[in-house]
N, C-alpha and C positions, 0 to 999 in steps of 0.2 A: 528231274529234278535238277534244277539253278544250282551252279558250283558255288561253294558256300566261300563270301567274302571273310579270307584269315583277320585282315582288320576290323572288321564291324567285329566278329567274335569277340577280339580281344577287348575292343572298346567296351562291350556289351558286360565281359568280365569283371573288366575295371571298375563298372558301374557299378554293379553286384558288390563287390567287393568293400569300395567304398560307402556304401550304403550301408550292410551289415555293420561296419566297422564304427560310424556315425550311431547307430543303434545301440551295441554295445556300447561304447562312451556313455549315453547317454544313462542308460542304465544306470550303470558304474555309480553314477550321479546321485543315484537318487537315496534320498535319506533312510536310515534304518526302520524308522517306525511304521515307512510304507510297506517292508519286507514284512515287517509282524504282521499288519492287518491281513495280508495276503494270505496267512495261514488260520485256522480256527484255534482259539488258545486249549492248550492242552494240562495246564496244571489249575487248580484251586486257584493261586494269586492271578494267572492270567485271565481265568473264565471270570473273578471281580474284578479286573480292571478294565478286561472289556464289556462287560454289562454297565462298571459306570460311564465309561467314554463314551457308550452310547447314549446312555442320561443325558449327560451333559449335552450331547451334539444332537440330540432330539431325536432320535432316532430310536423310535418305540418299538418297533415292530423289530431291530434288530435286540435289543435289548429284552422283549419278551422271550426271546430263542434260548434265553440263559436260566429261565425261571423253572422252576419243579412243578409248582402251583399252579392253579389254572388262575387265569386273569380276568379280574372283576372286569364286567360288563353292565350295561343298563346307565339307571342314572348315577348307580354306584363307582363307576369309571366318569365322570363328569369330569373332573381332574384330573384325570391319567391322559393327558391332551400338551401339546408341545407348547402352548401358551402360557403353561401352569408352571412351564422349569425355569429357573432364575440361571443365574448367572453365577458361577462360582468355579475354581481348579480343582482338579483331583492331584494333590498332595504327596500321599503316599499310600503304597497299599502293600500290607503285609501279613504271613501267616502265622497265626496265633496259637503256641503250643504245639503238642504232639498230634499225631492222628489219633482219631477216635473211632476205629472199626471204619465205618462206611461214611463217617463226618469229618470237615474238617472245616477249621475258622479262621477267620482274616479279618483283618482289620483293616478301615479304611478311614484316609484323614482329607477333609476338604477346606478348603481356605475360601475366602472373600476380604476385600479390604476391612472389614471389621472383625476378622478374628478368624481361628480353624474351631473345627468339630470332629470328633472321631465314631464312632461305631464299630460294631464287630457283625458281620454275617454268617451263618452257617451254610454251609454246601454239604451236599449229598454225592458219594461217589456211585458210579455203575458202570463197571466192566471200561476201568479208565475214563469215564465220561464225568463231569461235573455239572450239577446243577446248583442256582439257592434254590433255599426251602423256600423263604417267604420272603421278599424283601421291603412288600408295600409296607406302607406307613396310616396307622390309622390316627386322626386328632380329631377332638371335638372343640367345636366351635362355640362359645360362652354367646349368648342372646346378646342382639343388639336393635340397633335403629336401623338395618340396613334390611331389604327386602330384596337382596341378592349375595351373595358369596364371592369374593373378590381373594382369588389368591394367583399371586404377579400377576401377570397380564390377562390372565384368565376368569372372566367375570359369569356367574352363570343368576340369573333370577330364581329366585324362591317364593313366588306367590302363595296367597294362600290358596288351599284347595278346599277349607270348607267354612268354619267361622275364624276369625281373627282368636277366639281365644286359643282355639286348635293348633294354628299357628304357632302363638305364642308360645304353648307348651313344647310343641314339637322341637322350638329352635333352641330349648337345653339340652336337649338328646339329639343334636344335630353334627353329626360324625362326617369328614372329606377322608375318603382314599389317597393318597399318594404314592409319586418314587420316591426314590429316597433324594435328598437334595437341600436345598437351604430354599426360604421358602419365608413371604411378606403378606401376611392376611391382611387385604384392607386395606394397604399400602402402611403397614405400623411397622414394626422392629423384625430384624430378620429372626426366625427359627431354624434353627437344623434338625432334621428327621434323615437318621444314617441308623442304620442296622435293624436286623431282627429280633433281637433281646432286648434293646431298651429304646430303639429308636421310636416307636410308637407313643405318642402320650395319652396318658389316663387323667392327669389335671387339663381342664378347659383353657384352650387360648384365647385370650381376652381380646377384644377389638377396639380399634378408636373410635371416638366419636363424631360422625361428620361433621363436618365444620359448614352449615350452610351459607352461602352467599348473600348479598343484597337480593340478588332478585329471589332467592328463596324465600328473603322476609315476605317480600309482595305476594307471592305464590302461595304463600302459610295461608295469609287472610282469605284469599280465596278458597284453601283449599276448609279451611273452617268454617266459612259461611254453608260451601256444600253441602260438610257434615252436617250443620246444624240445620238445612233446610231437609235434608232426607228423615231427620231425625221426627222433627215437626208434624211428618204424614202419619206417624205412628197414631192412633187412637186409645193411647196407654196411658196408666199415669205413671209408669215408668219407662219410658222406650230404652230397651237393651242397649247399653254401650253409649248413652247418650250423654250431655253435659247438662242436664236438669234431670227433675223428677220429682215426685211427690209421696209420701209413702201412704197416702189417704184421708191425712189432715193437714187443711189451710186454712189460712187466715184470708179472708177476702177483702176487696176493697175498701167496701164497708164497714172493717173492723169486725167480723164476725168469725168464730172458731167451727169451721163445718168437715165434715170427714164421709167417709163413704162416699167417695166421688163415682159418679156415673157418666160415661161419654165425655170423656175429657179429650178438647181440642187446645191446642199450643199453638199459639201466634208469637212470632217474633217481632217485638218492638225496635230493637237496635240490638244490631249485632256484638259480641264484643270485643273487644281489640286484642289481638292474639299475637303472641312474641312465641321464638324457643328460648329454652330453659334448659341446660344441664341437671339431670334426677338422677334416681334410682330406682329400677327395674324390679319387678316379683322376685327374681333371685339375686339379688344385689349384684345385678351388672350397670355399668353407666348407660343411659339411654336419653332420648332428649323427650321433652316433655314439653307440651304447649301449657304457656302463661296467659291469662288471660289480664292484660294492664288496663283494660276498663271493662267493667264487669258489662254491660248489655241490659237488655230487658226484654221477656218475655211476659205473657199475660196467657194464663190457663182458664179456661172457660168450661163449666159443665154444669151437672147438679151433683146436688152434695145436702147432707142431712145435719141437723144439729140436734136433734132432737130424737132419732130415728123414727120419726112417726111420719114425718113428710119429708120429701125430696123439692129442691128448689133450683132455679137459677143461680149461679154466682160465676163472681169473674175475681180473680187473684191476680197480683202482681209476682212473679217470680223472676230470681236471677241462675246466672248461668254457672255452673263448678266447672273448670277443668281441669282438675286434679288427675280424672283417671284418665285422660289423653297423649297419648304419646306421638312424634313426627316420625316416619319413617323417611328414607332415602329409599327411592328407587334407581334400577342398574341405571337409567337414563340421567340420573341425577335431579329427577322432580320429587315432588315430596309426597307423602299421603297422611292421612290425618286415621289411627285405629284407634279402639277401645284397649288397650293391653294393661290398664292397670287398675284401682281402687275405683268402681262405679257410682255416681251420684245416688242420694238415698231421699233426700229433700232439700227443695230449693225454693218453695214456697209458703214457707212459715217466716214471721218476722220481716216479710219484707211490704205491708201495705203502705 
């Protein structure tokens, strides 16, 4: 073995000593919150603080680790997503009252530039470890003119699965599951949802009306024309969800009153001019309606009778009725027409 160079050995030791000194000096400058995060929370207040900080920081996996109950999955978890988490500050976390056996209650206060809100969480203790009982928030959204649900920066389409009427009925019972925090629904006012005792809301959250721009006005007319074109394909006296119909009694072009129409054929002669107008839906919610500023014209042909002895061909001039059509905004900003309100019953009498 070659002899050791005393100078080299001393130099190496000096380098190690200086390196360790620099490391300890750097560690001593770390803020206190870094040391606090290095260990798992041990008290109820610490658990709630860590949980709320994880939610605020959009670290959902860490947040779920503090929850005692199961975590929703599938469609129910559509808004348990980082994009649905808004911006807010954690202002205070405090213990509430005395121990209640294996339970403790902790209050939380959060704030935004619009104000503050508070709620209370219940925690279970098991062998010195605390977990939150059920911090998930459940809210009901009022029916609206949207074909999607927007929560903060998260938008989820909700297209009709069966019929438009079924879709509309389901809207009145539409619930959303969220983590505690501050939320804007469809870009509306802030709503704070915090705590497991009164955080969830039983009253529906209203949704602001969409504001169609100039491009929407142009596309509305095309959407109405397409909707009418689909309606006239029906060989029915009252096509379902369409802005025209007959109850079977018709005033013909030659001024006869006939009834019991057979083999009806609808023909568009002039499309109605469509515009968007604010209105009220079936559940009292604000919605966008189709308003016909120019009535348009269509014709009905078929066979009918005056005396129930013979059926003869006829032609009748008919009008459109847009009272039952709603304007819906899709997730991409486009619009669609849907029959969500009152249906037409007779638009072929008194029009000759």
